[in-house]
C-alpha atoms as one frame of an Amber mdcrd trajectory, in Angstrom:
protein
   0.250  -0.092  -0.099   1.191   3.220  -0.914   0.284   6.573   0.523   1.571
  10.172  -0.280   1.564  12.945   2.081   2.185  16.738   1.268   3.678  18.797
   4.147   3.116  22.689   3.080   4.818  25.470   5.245   5.570  29.388   4.677
   8.248  28.743   2.274   8.913  24.852   1.567   6.616  21.918   0.702   7.553
  18.173   1.221   5.843  15.483  -0.774   6.612  11.924   0.704   5.998   8.493
  -0.489   5.045   5.896   2.107   4.666   2.185   2.063   3.360  -0.033   4.720
   3.970   3.050   7.170   7.435   3.780   6.286   8.624   6.863   4.162  10.534
   5.571   1.342  11.401   8.641  -0.621  10.505  12.367  -0.682  10.688  15.509
  -3.275  10.961  18.937  -1.565  10.209  22.247  -3.459  10.959  25.829  -2.401
   7.187  26.739  -2.660   4.866  27.804   0.093   2.176  30.188   1.252   4.299
  32.931   1.111   4.241  32.974  -2.669   0.470  33.142  -2.430   0.777  35.933
  -0.243   3.201  37.558  -2.870   1.442  36.477  -6.340  -1.978  36.722  -5.002
  -2.805  33.359  -6.158  -1.769  29.701  -5.226  -0.526  28.495  -8.809   3.113
  28.281  -7.677   2.174  25.800  -4.607   0.162  23.777  -7.173   2.610  23.557
  -9.627   5.537  22.463  -7.164   3.550  20.099  -5.517   2.184  18.658  -8.938
   5.927  18.416  -9.828   7.015  16.782  -6.604   3.972  14.323  -6.674   4.956
  13.066 -10.422   8.739  12.921  -9.671   8.360  10.621  -6.272   6.232   8.589
  -8.273   8.252   8.080 -11.443  11.387   7.501  -9.373   9.584   4.029  -7.948
   7.770   3.311 -11.472   4.476   3.954  -9.976   0.893   5.112 -11.453  -1.593
   7.365  -9.558  -3.666   4.493  -9.117  -1.066   2.646  -7.213  -1.413   5.308
  -4.432  -4.341   4.559  -1.877  -4.565   8.023  -0.170  -2.998  11.555  -0.752
  -2.811  13.307   2.488  -1.844  17.124   3.380  -1.019  18.944   6.325   0.304
  22.375   7.328  -0.063  25.786   6.037  -1.663  24.128   2.972  -5.112  24.365
   4.993  -4.934  28.253   5.491  -6.712  30.437   3.198  -3.176  30.930   1.417
  -2.777  27.261   0.716  -5.088  25.113  -1.598  -8.269  24.362   0.736  -9.034
  26.542   3.543 -10.045  24.185   6.680 -11.382  25.709   9.963  -9.218  25.453
  13.034 -10.262  22.780  15.399 -10.300  24.049  19.164  -8.022  22.480  21.626
  -7.886  19.910  23.453  -8.005  17.819  20.371  -6.532  13.979  19.451  -6.096
  12.016  16.429  -9.989  11.158  16.119 -10.852  14.784  17.083  -8.991  15.814
  13.826 -10.152  13.182  11.777 -13.570  13.971  12.259 -12.786  17.544  10.786
 -10.890  16.495   7.586 -11.721  17.754   4.183 -11.122  16.504   1.003 -10.830
  18.324  -2.602  -9.761  16.995  -5.963  -6.811  18.998  -7.860  -6.582  17.757
 -11.352  -3.222  19.518 -11.794  -1.749  17.451  -8.844  -3.230  13.984  -9.127
  -6.598  12.252 -10.149  -7.981  11.400  -6.750  -9.110  13.863  -3.800  -6.616
  14.887  -1.535  -7.423  14.737   2.072  -6.494  17.765   4.431  -5.766  17.493
   8.017  -7.039  20.548   9.818  -4.996  23.085  12.461  -5.539  23.660  15.893
  -6.280  26.768  17.987  -6.178  27.403  21.291  -9.690  27.471  23.479  -9.140
  31.317  24.233 -11.909  33.995  23.894 -10.138  37.295  22.118 -10.266  39.735
  24.769  -7.699  42.378  25.791  -6.948  40.214  29.069  -6.493  36.999  27.356
  -4.599  37.715  24.486  -1.320  35.788  25.791  -3.523  32.470  25.999  -4.710
  32.873  22.167  -2.414  31.055  19.446  -2.666  29.123  16.362  -0.749  26.225
  14.350  -0.945  24.378  11.228   1.265  21.214  10.750   2.821  20.989  14.382
  -0.353  19.319  15.299   0.299  16.169  13.227   4.175  16.436  14.411   3.168
  16.514  18.080   0.897  13.525  17.587   3.971  11.476  15.908   6.039  12.375
  18.661   3.395  10.893  20.919   3.487   7.781  18.874   7.116   7.696  18.891
   8.052   7.886  22.431   4.871   6.020  23.524   4.260   8.193  26.576   0.968
   9.469  27.710   1.233  11.839  30.485   1.332  15.513  30.715   4.452  16.684
  28.686   5.662  19.877  26.420   7.099  19.188  22.678   9.281  21.906  21.432
   9.245  22.352  17.634  12.085  24.653  16.980  11.941  26.388  13.799  11.459
  29.874  12.080   8.442  30.034  14.191   8.907  27.879  17.123   6.041  26.142
  18.692   5.746  24.763  22.248   2.827  22.152  22.152   1.481  21.056  25.493
   0.180  17.851  25.957  -2.280  16.866  28.943  -2.935  13.655  31.008  -5.358
  12.312  28.429  -2.730  12.364  25.783  -4.438  15.271  24.063  -2.780  18.409
  22.676  -4.161  21.091  25.206  -2.481  24.390  23.674   0.406  25.795  21.913
   2.384  28.874  22.113   4.456  30.211  19.228   7.392  32.425  19.090   9.607
  34.201  16.435  12.884  32.412  17.425  14.154  31.283  14.176  13.031  34.090
  12.208  14.943  36.651  14.832  17.895  35.011  14.939  17.887  34.960  11.008
  17.068  38.659  10.664  19.549  39.752  13.167  22.172  37.693  11.801  21.765
  38.699   8.279  19.957  42.189   8.328  21.221  44.353  11.071  24.188  45.830
  12.300  25.368  42.524  13.873  25.642  41.144  10.427  29.325  42.262   9.832
  29.777  40.812  13.344  28.465  37.551  12.487  29.426  37.541   8.885  25.889
  37.236   7.831  25.999  33.436   8.560  25.071  31.095  11.376  27.859  29.631
  13.654  29.393  26.263  12.647  28.809  24.830  16.260  27.425  25.681  19.571
  29.780  27.370  22.186  27.920  26.167  25.469  29.919  28.808  27.725  28.881
  31.617  25.479  25.254  30.038  24.889  24.775  30.180  28.625  26.379  33.953
  29.101  23.868  34.999  26.194  21.175  33.599  27.996  22.148  34.967  31.479
  22.755  38.295  29.601  19.375  38.492  28.504  17.732  37.389  31.885  19.828
  40.401  33.340  19.516  42.861  31.171  16.878  42.330  28.366  17.119  40.724
  24.819  17.788  44.034  22.740  20.775  45.125  24.980  22.136  41.618  24.664
  21.777  41.572  20.947  24.124  44.703  20.778  26.464  43.359  23.019  27.482
  41.041  20.385  28.625  43.931  18.455  30.823  44.862  21.599  32.177  41.475
  21.959  33.136  41.429  18.219  34.925  44.673  18.574  37.139  43.198  21.222
  38.732  41.029  18.672  39.142  38.037  21.217  36.066  35.722  20.106  35.331
  33.528  17.419  32.617  33.562  15.284  31.031  30.582  16.726  31.193  32.215
  20.317  29.337  35.288  19.248  26.829  33.616  17.260  26.358  31.242  20.369
  26.043  34.267  22.621  23.367  35.382  20.245  21.305  32.407  20.073  21.653
  31.936  23.949  20.319  35.392  24.335  17.186  34.726  21.883  16.443  31.100
  23.070  16.293  31.966  26.631  13.587  34.412  26.178  11.907  31.409  24.169
  12.057  29.516  27.444  10.747  32.228  29.554   7.709  32.050  27.108   6.818
  28.647  27.903   7.540  28.706  31.448   5.036  31.664  31.837   2.684  31.234
  29.211  -1.156  30.735  30.026  -1.443  29.139  26.807   0.676  26.028  27.895
   0.096  26.053  31.889   3.545  24.363  31.976   4.758  22.573  35.306   8.256
  21.912  35.737   7.450  18.108  36.661   6.449  17.445  32.801   8.963  16.015
  30.702  10.209  18.123  27.951  10.854  16.763  24.107  12.863  18.772  22.088
  12.608  17.836  18.358  15.484  17.960  15.634  19.291  18.409  16.001  19.419
  21.871  14.145  21.399  24.649  16.051  18.342  26.085  17.505  17.334  22.694
  18.721  20.707  22.242  20.128  20.585  25.603  21.814  17.240  24.624  23.243
  18.610  21.313  24.708  21.931  22.764  26.098  20.074  25.535  27.724  17.602
  23.726  29.272  20.070  21.147  30.622  22.334  24.245  31.853  19.753  26.503
  33.335  17.219  23.684  34.196  18.847  20.569  35.365  15.834  19.461  37.343
  13.740  19.119  34.297  13.448  15.844  32.290  14.599  17.183  29.076  14.760
  14.600  25.905  15.970  14.965  22.320  14.282  13.487  19.277  16.833  12.915
  16.555  16.425  14.682  13.075  16.570  11.265  11.614  13.223  10.373  13.168
  11.769  13.804  13.293  11.937  14.560   9.610   8.893  12.773   8.304   6.776
  13.500  11.646   4.402  15.577   9.584   3.867  12.870   7.166   3.402   9.951
   9.920   1.026  12.012  11.968  -1.301  12.862   9.047  -0.967   8.907   8.461
  -2.338   8.425  11.825  -5.167  10.879  11.500  -6.153   9.172   8.157  -6.361
   5.895  10.067  -8.432   7.291  12.724 -10.579   8.567  10.162 -11.061   5.282
   8.639  -9.395   6.262   5.367  -6.414   3.802   5.712  -6.102   0.386   7.332
C-alpha cells in the first residue's frame, strides 16, 4: 500500500511517498504560502506539488492508481494554501482531527481527492485580558501526534518544535494536545544575523557549532539586562577581537532562546509545570541551543531530544495516524 503525504509551510513543501507505514522517498520544493501572499494566487504551490508528486512516483515506477490516499497538512489548509479548513479548538487528539478532515480534488496534482488535516487553535476568547492565551498552529499538530506515537508516553509533557516560528505544544494527561505557544526565535535569529548592524560581526551566517559557555552567557545576559541590550552586546564583544565566530553566534542564540524558555515557562496558553518532561525535536542549531540551555539552566527538568533522523518525516507520519483514525487507511 502506498500513501503520499504533503507538508506545506511558509516557504517549502515536502511530498513523501510511504509504503506500509515507512517513508521510502521524498521530494522537496521551495514553494509555500509565502508565494501565494506575494502572487495573489496559489498557482506556484499547485505547480510545485504537482511536480514533486509526479517525480516521487516516477522514481519508483508507480502510477497514480498505485496510491491509496493522498494526505496534506500544514499551511496548505490556510486561506493562502489549497483548501482553507477551519482550525479545531483544543484539546484535540487524532480522532477529533480525523472527524474534521476535508477533501478536494486538484486535477493539476492528481486524479484522486487530497485529504486535508485541519490545524488547531487554543480555547481562548479574543479579549484584551486573554491575548497571551491565544495561539494557532497548522502542521505542528500532526508532528506532535507523531512524537507521542514515537515515545509511547501518555502523561503531561511539552513538545518543542524549533524553527522559523518555534512551537511549544502542551500535551495533557489524556494525551490530547491542550494548547500551543508560538515565538519568532528562528526568524529573529536569521534577521538579526543577516539584516542588522550585527551582520558584519556575524559575517551574515550562523555558527558552525554551539559554544556552551557563550550560549549560557547570552542567556544570562538576556535575563539580566534584556534581549535588545544583549543583542547589541554581540557587536561590543566582536569589537574586542578576542572571540571566534561560533562564540559570538552562540551568545546571540543564547539570548534569543532564553526568552523562548521564559515564554513557555510563563505562558498561560500552556500552563507548564516543571514536573512535566520536555521533548526537543530535531538537531538543528536552534534545537541544540534549546537542549543545552535547558540542561544548563534547568537541570531539574526531564529534557529529552528526538533526533532529526526520526523527526524529519513526523508531519507525514502524524497525517497518516489521523487518516487511520478517520477510517481512510487500514
